[in-house]
N, C-alpha and C positions, 0 to 999 in steps of 0.2 A: 504494500500500500504506500502511496506517495505521502511523504511528509509535507504537511501544510504549514504555511506561515500564519502568523497571528492575524493579519488583516483578512486572510481567506477564512479563518475560523470565525471571526467576528461577523462575517456576512451570513453565516449559517444560522438556522433556527435552533431552538432548544432541542427538539426531537432529533434533528440531524446530528447535533453535537453528541447527544447521548448515544446514538447509534454508532457514530464514529468512535466514541470512547470505548464501547464494548468491543468493537472490531480491533482496535489498537491493543487493548488489554489482552485479547486472545492471541494476537500476533506476537506480543511480547512474551507471553507464557510459552508459546511454541519455540521461540528463539532461545529462551532460557533453558527449556528442556533439551533442546538440541545441543546446546553448549555443555550442559551438565552430563549428557551422555557421552561426551568426548569427541564429538564431531567438530570439524572446523567451521566457524561461522562464515556465511557467504559475504556478509558485510559487517566487519567488526564494529564499525561506528554506528551501525544501525540500531543497536540496542539503546545506545545513548540518545539517539534522535527519537526513538519511540517513546522513551521515558520523558523526554522534554515535551513532545507533542501531547502526551497524556496530561502532563502538568499544565500545559497551556489551556487545554480543553477544560480541565477542572477549575482553573482560574476564571475562565469566562463564565462557566456555569455558576460559580459562586458569586461573581459580580452581578449576574442576572437573578440570583436567588432561586435557581431551579433545582436545588437539592432537596 
């Protein structure tokens, strides 16, 4: 999944953000499981970017009071 910038995320609605959040969390879990099993990560910096994007989405949702 493509990593989105803050301005792209702010244009999304609450439901879109929540859906994006669950997709990214699932993708992060898969990446972490793959790394834990000993396989080489396709994109080593991808985990960091996933975590940052998840944090961005959570920040926007908190600002909007959608939790």
